[in-house]
C-alpha positions, -999 to +999 in steps of 0.1 A: +294+381+883+302+353+858+322+366+829+305+364+795+321+340+771+329+350+736+353+371+715+350+402+737+380+412+759+374+411+797+350+439+808+367+463+832+340+491+835+314+497+862+281+479+863+252+496+882+223+476+896+190+492+906+180+488+942+151+465+931+174+441+911+169+405+920+170+371+903+138+363+883+140+327+872+104+328+861+111+352+832+099+338+798+095+369+776+120+398+772+115+431+754+146+450+742+152+485+731+176+488+702+198+519+698+222+521+727+209+489+742+220+465+715+232+486+686+259+512+683+252+520+646+235+553+656+259+561+684+265+599+684+230+608+671+227+638+695+257+653+677+234+655+647+202+665+663+214+692+687+232+713+660+201+709+638+179+723+666+204+752+672+204+760+634+166+760+632+156+777+664+152+815+661+175+831+687+161+853+714+176+886+724+207+881+745+207+844+740+240+828+731+245+797+709+255+778+740+222+788+756+203+775+726+223+743+726+216+736+763+179+742+757+179+719+727+198+691+745+174+693+775+144+690+751+160+662+732+171+641+761+138+646+780+121+628+750+148+603+745+135+568+741+103+579+724+098+581+687+120+607+669+088+625+658+082+637+694+115+655+695+105+672+662+071+681+676+090+698+704+112+716+680+082+729+660+066+741+693+098+759+703+100+776+669+064+787+673+070+800+708+098+822+694+075+839+669+083+820+637+061+796+617+075+760+618+074+734+591+055+702+596+072+681+623+075+652+598+097+674+576+120+680+605+121+643+612+131+634+576+157+662+575+172+648+607+173+613+593+190+626+562+217+643+583+221+612+605+224+590+574+255+610+564+271+603+598+264+566+600+267+558+563+303+544+566+292+521+594+262+507+575+282+503+543+311+488+562+288+462+576+273+455+542+307+451+526+322+431+554+348+458+563+332+459+597+321+429+617+286+429+633+301+426+668+321+458+662+289+477+664+271+459+692+270+470+728+295+449+748+282+414+756+251+417+734+255+386+713+264+364+743+234+377+762+210+371+733+224+337+726+221+328+762+185+339+764+177+321+731+193+289+742+172+290+774+141+293+752+130+328+762+108+347+737+126+379+727+110+411+713+125+443+699+107+477+700+125+509+690+117+546+686+137+544+653+117+539+621+108+502+616+125+497+582+158+510+596+155+489+628+148+457+608+176+464+583+202+473+610+192+442+631+199+421+600+232+438+594+242+432+630+231+395+628+207+398+657+173+397+639+174+359+640+170+360+678+137+378+675+120+357+648+102+386+632+092+402+665+108+435+657+088+468+659+097+504+651+083+538+646+062+549+616+054+582+600+019+578+613+033+581+648+000+578+666-003+542+654+029+532+671+044+535+705+064+511+727+034+510+750+011+500+722+035+473+712+038+460+748+000+460+751-005+441+719+021+415+728+008+411+763-028+406+749-016+380+724+005+363+750-022+361+777-047+346+753-023+317+748-007+314+782-016+319+818+019+319+832+053+334+828+070+368+834+083+397+815+115+417+815+122+449+797+158+459+788+168+494+779+199+515+786+200+553+788 
């Protein structure tokens, strides 16, 4: 594999390719996920969400805190990649199953975002103040990859389960928004009006009206 050029030190980790991986020179449009695929600003978010679930879930008889944490982690990771509200809908359902009356899922979402903000505030403020450089909080090789795709003339899109105002702001702070030319989409409180599939369908519809050739690629890391 050709080494990416840039300011990053040589990469020494493992790279896994899926069995179906192959060169696709016909690609003209690429859709990226954001958190964990490009951005590390929210890295560690499960360390906020899992304790919140454990705190709010009524315990069952004979159930340990570790048991509740495992249940919470399973629920959270099963819905990872979808909008945050779906994890909160699951939390509300678990609370109901345990005989308590849950709050509105949107309340849980806003409470989670409040707690997450406490964890990531130093990162965001560090970027705004210049104490941190954007590449410090990008996944290894992100800028070189985006620059390479941009130079090649590919059309890039960003769709995230994180709320859209945060995605747009953080993409600007990381100096990657310019690669997407406004094609950045994120979650909304009216969660039924947004999903990554809805975004993909709308983009594909707009694209096929104006073009009858080309190929898509979607990029996401788990």
